[in-house]
MINUKOL-963665 format. One line per field, with one value per residue: chain; residue number from 1; x, y, z of N, C-alpha, C, O in turn. Coordinates in Angstrom, 1 decimal. Layout:
! residues N
chain: A;...;
resi: NUM;...;
n_x: X;...;
n_y: Y;...;
n_z: Z;...;
ca_x: X;...;
ca_y: Y;...;
ca_z: Z;...;
c_x: X;...;
c_y: Y;...;
c_z: Z;...;
o_x: X;...;
o_y: Y;...;
o_z: Z;...;
This chain:
! residues 137
chain: A;A;A;A;A;A;A;A;A;A;A;A;A;A;A;A;A;A;A;A;A;A;A;A;A;A;A;A;A;A;A;A;A;A;A;A;A;A;A;A;A;A;A;A;A;A;A;A;A;A;A;A;A;A;A;A;A;A;A;A;A;A;A;A;A;A;A;A;A;A;A;A;A;A;A;A;A;A;A;A;A;A;A;A;A;A;A;A;A;A;A;A;A;A;A;A;A;A;A;A;A;A;A;A;A;A;A;A;A;A;A;A;A;A;A;A;A;A;A;A;A;A;A;A;A;A;A;A;A;A;A;A;A;A;A;A;A;
resi: 1;2;3;4;5;6;7;8;9;10;11;12;13;14;15;16;17;18;19;20;21;22;23;24;25;26;27;28;29;30;31;32;33;34;35;36;37;38;39;40;41;42;43;44;45;46;47;48;49;50;51;52;53;54;55;56;57;58;59;60;61;62;63;64;65;66;67;68;69;70;71;72;73;74;75;76;77;78;79;80;81;82;83;84;85;86;87;88;89;90;91;92;93;94;95;96;97;98;99;100;101;102;103;104;105;106;107;108;109;110;111;112;113;114;115;116;117;118;119;120;121;122;123;124;125;126;127;128;129;130;131;132;133;134;135;136;137;
n_x: 25.3;22.0;20.8;18.2;16.9;17.7;16.5;13.8;13.6;14.2;11.9;9.9;10.6;10.1;7.4;6.5;7.3;5.8;3.2;3.2;3.7;1.3;-0.4;-1.7;-2.8;-3.6;-2.5;0.2;0.9;0.6;2.9;4.7;6.0;4.2;5.9;7.6;10.0;10.5;12.4;12.4;13.7;12.1;10.4;10.3;10.3;11.1;9.4;8.0;6.5;4.4;1.8;2.0;3.1;1.1;-0.9;0.3;0.4;-2.3;-3.0;-1.5;-3.0;-5.6;-5.3;-3.4;-4.1;-2.7;-1.2;0.1;1.6;3.3;6.1;9.5;12.0;15.5;18.8;18.7;19.8;20.6;21.5;21.7;21.4;21.1;18.0;17.4;17.5;19.0;18.0;18.7;18.3;17.8;15.3;12.7;10.0;6.8;4.6;1.5;0.3;-2.6;-3.4;-0.8;2.0;5.0;8.4;10.4;13.7;15.4;17.5;17.2;16.9;15.7;15.0;14.5;12.8;12.6;9.5;7.7;6.1;7.6;7.5;8.8;9.0;9.0;10.9;12.2;12.6;14.4;14.8;16.7;17.7;18.7;20.5;23.9;26.4;28.8;32.4;33.9;36.4;
n_y: 30.6;31.7;34.5;35.2;32.8;31.4;32.9;32.4;29.6;29.6;30.9;29.0;26.9;28.0;28.4;25.8;24.7;26.4;25.6;22.9;23.3;24.5;22.5;22.3;20.3;19.7;22.0;21.6;19.1;19.8;21.1;19.3;17.4;14.9;12.6;12.7;11.6;10.2;10.0;9.2;9.1;8.1;6.2;2.9;2.3;3.5;6.1;6.2;7.9;10.9;10.2;7.8;8.9;10.6;8.7;7.4;9.6;10.0;7.6;8.1;10.2;9.1;6.7;7.3;9.8;12.0;15.2;18.2;20.8;22.9;24.4;25.2;26.6;26.8;28.0;28.0;27.0;27.2;25.6;26.1;24.4;24.8;23.8;22.5;22.4;22.3;22.4;22.9;22.7;23.2;21.9;22.3;20.7;20.6;18.2;16.3;13.3;12.1;12.9;13.4;15.4;16.2;17.2;17.4;17.5;18.1;17.5;18.5;17.8;19.1;18.5;20.5;21.0;23.0;23.6;23.4;25.7;27.4;27.4;26.1;22.9;20.4;17.5;15.6;14.6;14.4;13.4;13.6;12.8;15.5;15.2;14.8;12.3;12.4;12.4;10.5;9.3;
n_z: -13.6;-13.3;-11.8;-11.7;-12.1;-9.9;-7.8;-8.5;-8.0;-5.3;-4.4;-5.3;-3.7;-1.1;-1.3;-1.5;1.0;2.7;2.0;2.8;5.5;6.3;6.1;3.7;1.6;-1.1;-2.5;-1.8;-2.9;-5.6;-6.1;-7.0;-9.6;-11.6;-11.9;-9.9;-7.3;-4.1;-1.1;2.2;5.4;7.3;6.3;4.9;2.2;-1.1;-2.8;-5.9;-7.3;-7.5;-6.9;-5.4;-3.1;-2.3;-1.7;0.5;2.3;2.6;4.0;6.3;7.3;7.7;9.1;11.1;12.0;11.2;11.0;9.8;11.7;11.5;9.9;9.5;7.6;7.2;6.4;3.5;0.2;-3.2;-6.2;-9.6;-12.6;-15.6;-16.7;-14.4;-10.9;-7.7;-4.5;-1.1;2.4;6.0;7.9;10.2;11.5;12.8;13.8;14.2;15.5;15.9;19.2;19.9;19.7;17.8;17.1;14.3;13.2;10.4;7.4;4.1;0.7;-2.3;-5.6;-8.4;-11.5;-14.4;-15.9;-19.0;-19.2;-17.7;-14.9;-11.8;-10.9;-8.3;-8.5;-7.1;-3.8;-0.8;2.5;5.5;8.8;10.9;12.9;13.8;13.3;14.6;14.9;12.4;12.7;
ca_x: 24.0;21.1;20.3;16.7;16.5;18.0;15.4;12.6;13.7;14.0;10.5;9.2;10.8;9.5;6.0;6.3;7.4;4.6;2.0;3.4;3.5;-0.1;-1.2;-2.5;-2.4;-3.7;-1.5;1.5;1.2;0.7;4.3;5.5;5.7;3.7;6.9;8.6;10.4;10.7;13.1;12.2;14.3;11.0;9.6;11.2;10.3;11.2;8.2;8.4;5.6;3.6;0.6;2.4;3.3;-0.3;-1.6;0.9;-0.1;-3.8;-2.9;-1.1;-4.1;-6.8;-4.9;-2.6;-4.6;-1.5;-1.5;1.3;1.3;4.1;7.4;10.4;13.1;16.7;20.0;18.4;20.8;20.2;22.4;21.0;22.1;20.1;16.5;17.4;18.1;19.1;17.7;19.0;18.0;17.5;13.9;12.1;8.6;6.0;3.4;0.7;-0.3;-3.7;-3.2;0.6;2.8;6.4;9.1;11.5;14.8;15.9;18.1;16.4;17.3;14.7;15.5;13.5;12.9;11.7;8.5;7.6;5.5;8.5;7.4;9.8;8.3;9.9;11.0;12.8;12.7;15.1;14.9;17.6;17.7;19.7;21.5;25.2;26.9;30.0;33.6;34.1;37.8;
ca_y: 30.5;32.9;35.1;35.2;31.4;31.1;33.5;31.6;28.3;29.9;31.1;27.8;26.1;28.7;28.1;24.4;24.6;27.1;24.8;21.8;23.8;24.9;21.3;22.5;19.1;19.9;22.9;21.0;18.1;20.5;21.6;18.2;16.8;13.5;11.6;13.0;10.5;10.6;9.2;9.6;8.3;7.5;5.2;1.9;2.2;4.7;6.4;6.4;8.9;11.7;9.4;6.9;9.7;11.0;7.5;7.2;10.7;9.7;6.6;8.7;11.1;8.3;5.7;7.8;11.1;12.9;16.7;19.1;21.9;24.0;24.0;26.3;26.4;27.7;27.7;27.6;27.2;26.7;25.5;26.0;23.7;24.9;23.7;21.7;23.1;21.6;23.2;22.3;23.5;22.5;22.0;21.9;20.4;20.1;17.4;15.6;12.0;12.1;13.9;13.5;16.3;15.9;18.1;16.7;18.4;17.3;18.2;18.2;18.2;19.0;18.8;21.1;21.0;24.0;23.1;24.1;27.0;28.2;27.1;25.2;21.8;19.5;16.2;14.6;15.1;13.5;13.9;12.9;13.4;16.5;14.9;14.4;11.1;12.6;12.3;9.1;8.8;
ca_z: -12.9;-13.5;-10.5;-11.7;-11.9;-8.4;-7.1;-8.8;-7.3;-3.8;-4.2;-5.5;-2.5;0.0;-1.5;-1.2;2.4;3.3;1.8;3.7;6.9;6.5;5.8;2.5;0.9;-2.5;-3.1;-1.5;-3.9;-6.9;-6.3;-7.4;-10.9;-11.4;-11.9;-8.8;-6.4;-2.7;-0.1;3.5;6.4;8.2;5.6;4.4;0.7;-2.0;-3.5;-7.2;-8.0;-6.6;-6.5;-4.3;-1.9;-1.9;-1.1;1.8;3.1;2.9;5.0;7.6;7.8;8.1;10.1;12.2;12.4;10.9;10.7;9.9;12.5;11.2;9.2;9.4;6.8;7.5;5.6;2.1;-0.8;-4.5;-7.3;-10.8;-13.7;-16.8;-16.3;-13.2;-9.7;-6.4;-3.3;0.2;3.6;7.2;8.1;11.5;11.3;13.9;13.3;15.2;15.2;16.9;20.2;20.2;18.8;17.8;16.2;13.6;12.7;9.3;6.3;3.0;-0.7;-3.3;-7.0;-9.2;-13.0;-15.0;-16.8;-20.3;-19.0;-17.0;-13.5;-11.3;-10.2;-7.6;-9.1;-6.2;-2.4;0.1;3.9;6.4;10.1;11.0;13.9;13.3;13.8;15.2;14.1;12.1;12.8;
c_x: 23.3;20.6;18.8;16.2;16.6;16.9;14.1;12.5;13.5;12.6;9.6;9.3;10.1;7.9;5.6;6.3;6.2;3.4;2.0;3.1;2.1;-1.0;-2.2;-2.2;-2.5;-2.7;-0.1;1.8;1.3;2.1;5.2;5.1;5.1;4.7;7.9;8.8;10.7;11.4;13.0;12.9;13.3;10.2;10.6;11.3;10.6;9.9;8.5;7.5;4.9;2.4;0.9;2.6;1.9;-1.1;-1.0;0.4;-1.5;-3.8;-2.5;-2.3;-5.2;-6.4;-4.3;-3.1;-3.5;-2.0;-0.2;0.9;2.1;5.4;8.2;11.6;14.3;17.8;19.7;19.6;20.3;21.4;21.6;21.9;21.1;18.7;16.3;18.0;18.0;19.0;18.0;18.7;17.9;16.0;13.4;10.6;7.9;4.8;2.7;0.2;-1.4;-3.4;-1.7;1.3;4.3;7.1;10.3;12.5;15.5;16.7;17.3;17.0;16.0;15.2;14.3;13.8;12.0;10.8;8.4;7.0;6.4;8.5;8.4;8.9;9.3;9.8;11.6;12.9;13.4;15.3;15.8;17.5;18.9;20.8;22.8;25.6;28.2;31.2;33.9;35.5;38.1;
c_y: 31.8;33.3;35.0;33.8;31.0;31.6;32.8;30.3;28.5;30.2;29.9;26.9;26.7;28.4;26.7;24.2;25.2;26.2;23.6;22.2;24.1;23.7;21.5;21.4;19.2;20.8;22.3;20.0;18.7;21.0;20.6;17.7;15.4;12.4;11.8;11.7;11.1;9.6;9.8;8.7;7.6;6.5;4.2;1.9;3.6;4.9;6.9;7.3;9.7;11.0;8.5;7.7;10.2;9.9;7.3;8.3;10.4;8.6;7.2;9.5;10.2;7.4;6.3;9.2;12.1;14.3;17.4;20.4;23.1;23.5;25.3;25.9;27.3;27.2;27.3;27.9;26.6;26.7;25.3;25.4;23.7;24.8;22.8;22.5;22.2;22.6;22.4;23.2;22.6;22.8;21.5;21.8;19.9;19.4;16.8;14.3;11.8;13.2;14.2;14.4;16.0;16.9;17.3;17.8;17.6;18.2;17.7;18.6;18.0;19.4;19.3;21.0;22.1;23.3;23.9;25.5;27.9;28.1;26.1;24.2;20.9;18.1;15.2;15.3;14.0;14.1;13.0;13.6;14.4;16.2;14.4;13.1;11.2;12.4;10.8;8.5;8.4;
c_z: -13.0;-12.1;-10.5;-11.5;-10.5;-7.6;-7.3;-8.1;-5.8;-3.5;-4.3;-4.2;-1.3;-0.1;-1.1;0.3;3.2;3.2;2.7;5.1;7.3;6.3;4.6;1.5;-0.6;-3.2;-2.9;-2.7;-5.4;-7.2;-6.9;-8.8;-10.7;-11.3;-10.8;-7.9;-5.1;-1.9;1.2;4.5;7.3;7.5;4.9;2.9;0.1;-2.7;-4.9;-8.0;-7.0;-6.1;-5.4;-3.0;-1.4;-1.2;0.3;2.7;3.5;4.0;6.3;8.2;8.4;9.2;11.3;12.7;12.2;10.5;10.8;10.7;12.2;10.6;9.1;8.6;7.1;6.6;4.2;1.2;-2.1;-5.5;-8.6;-11.9;-14.9;-16.3;-15.1;-12.1;-8.5;-5.3;-2.0;1.3;4.8;7.4;9.5;11.3;12.5;13.3;14.5;14.6;16.3;17.9;20.5;19.2;19.0;16.9;15.6;13.1;11.6;8.3;5.1;1.7;-1.6;-4.6;-7.8;-10.7;-13.5;-16.0;-18.0;-20.2;-18.1;-15.4;-13.1;-10.5;-9.5;-8.3;-8.2;-4.8;-1.6;1.5;4.6;7.7;10.2;12.1;13.3;14.0;14.6;14.3;13.7;12.3;14.2;
o_x: 23.8;20.0;18.2;15.2;15.8;16.4;13.3;11.5;12.8;12.1;8.7;8.4;9.5;7.3;4.6;5.4;5.7;2.6;1.0;2.3;1.7;-2.2;-3.3;-1.4;-1.5;-2.1;0.8;2.9;1.9;2.4;6.4;3.9;5.4;4.5;9.0;8.0;11.0;11.1;13.6;12.7;13.6;9.3;11.7;12.3;10.3;9.3;9.2;7.6;4.9;2.0;0.1;2.1;1.6;-1.8;-1.8;0.1;-1.8;-4.7;-3.1;-2.5;-5.7;-7.2;-4.6;-2.5;-3.3;-2.9;0.5;-0.2;1.7;5.8;7.7;12.3;14.0;17.8;20.2;20.3;19.6;22.1;20.9;23.0;20.4;18.3;15.2;19.0;17.1;19.7;17.5;18.8;17.9;15.5;13.8;9.9;8.4;4.1;3.2;-0.1;-1.1;-3.1;-1.3;1.2;4.8;6.4;11.0;12.1;16.1;16.7;16.9;17.6;15.4;15.9;13.2;15.0;10.9;11.2;9.1;7.3;6.0;9.4;8.8;8.3;10.4;8.7;11.5;13.3;13.0;15.8;15.8;17.2;19.9;21.8;22.8;25.2;28.7;31.0;34.0;35.7;39.2;
o_y: 32.9;32.5;34.8;33.6;30.3;31.0;32.6;29.9;27.8;29.7;29.7;26.3;26.0;28.2;26.4;23.5;24.7;26.1;23.2;21.5;24.1;23.8;21.0;21.6;18.9;20.5;22.5;20.1;18.1;21.3;20.8;17.7;14.7;11.5;11.2;10.8;12.3;8.4;10.9;7.4;6.6;5.9;4.6;1.5;4.7;3.9;7.9;7.4;9.4;11.1;8.3;7.2;10.2;10.1;7.0;8.0;10.7;8.7;6.9;9.4;10.5;7.2;5.9;9.8;13.0;14.4;17.3;21.0;24.3;22.4;26.3;24.9;28.5;26.1;26.3;28.9;25.5;27.7;24.3;25.9;22.7;25.7;22.4;23.2;21.4;23.5;21.2;24.4;21.3;23.9;20.4;22.8;19.0;19.9;16.7;14.2;11.4;14.3;15.1;14.2;15.5;17.5;16.6;18.8;16.5;19.4;16.5;19.7;17.0;20.4;18.8;21.0;22.3;22.6;24.9;26.3;29.0;28.6;25.3;24.5;20.6;17.7;14.0;16.5;12.8;15.2;11.8;14.8;14.2;16.8;13.7;12.9;10.2;12.1;10.0;7.3;7.9;
o_z: -12.8;-11.4;-9.4;-10.8;-9.9;-6.7;-6.4;-7.5;-5.1;-2.5;-3.5;-3.7;-0.5;0.9;-0.4;0.9;4.1;4.1;3.3;5.8;8.4;6.5;4.7;0.6;-1.3;-4.2;-3.7;-3.3;-6.2;-8.3;-7.2;-9.1;-9.7;-10.6;-10.8;-7.8;-4.9;-1.9;1.4;4.4;7.9;8.2;4.4;2.3;0.6;-3.2;-5.0;-9.2;-5.8;-4.9;-4.4;-2.0;-0.2;-0.3;1.2;3.9;4.7;5.0;7.4;9.4;9.5;10.2;12.5;13.6;13.1;9.8;11.8;10.3;12.5;10.8;8.6;9.0;7.3;6.0;3.7;1.3;-2.1;-5.5;-8.6;-12.1;-15.1;-15.5;-14.8;-12.3;-8.3;-5.1;-1.9;1.1;4.7;7.1;9.9;10.9;13.2;12.5;15.6;13.5;17.4;17.5;21.2;18.0;20.0;16.0;16.3;12.5;11.9;8.3;5.0;1.6;-1.5;-4.8;-7.8;-11.1;-13.1;-16.9;-18.2;-21.0;-17.8;-14.7;-13.9;-9.5;-10.0;-8.5;-8.5;-4.7;-1.7;1.6;4.5;7.8;9.6;12.1;12.3;15.1;15.1;13.1;14.6;12.1;14.5;
């Protein structure tokens, strides 16, 4: 594993989270490849492209008055496999739906791919609730 690649992915992930937390929609979506896929525990469907996610986001904004108020990442970890990297972390996100604010505590995996120009773009995002289910035994 390249220490330089690991640092680059950590920076790409930090930038993505900062853009999301600032509700900088254009810059946030620019961090994803057009063919990126998305699995969110809060939506029933898998989103098979960045465009599909952008359309859903637009619906949230217009119908639900959705706004990201802040986002905090903890416990970041990166595993690099050549031109692919897996980033995991815990994420606390404050959002508003109209006048109502809520905080979500989640675990997230983002898969990155190194582009031809050397940048790391997100190609898959998966969010899960951070609550544990307890001892299964």
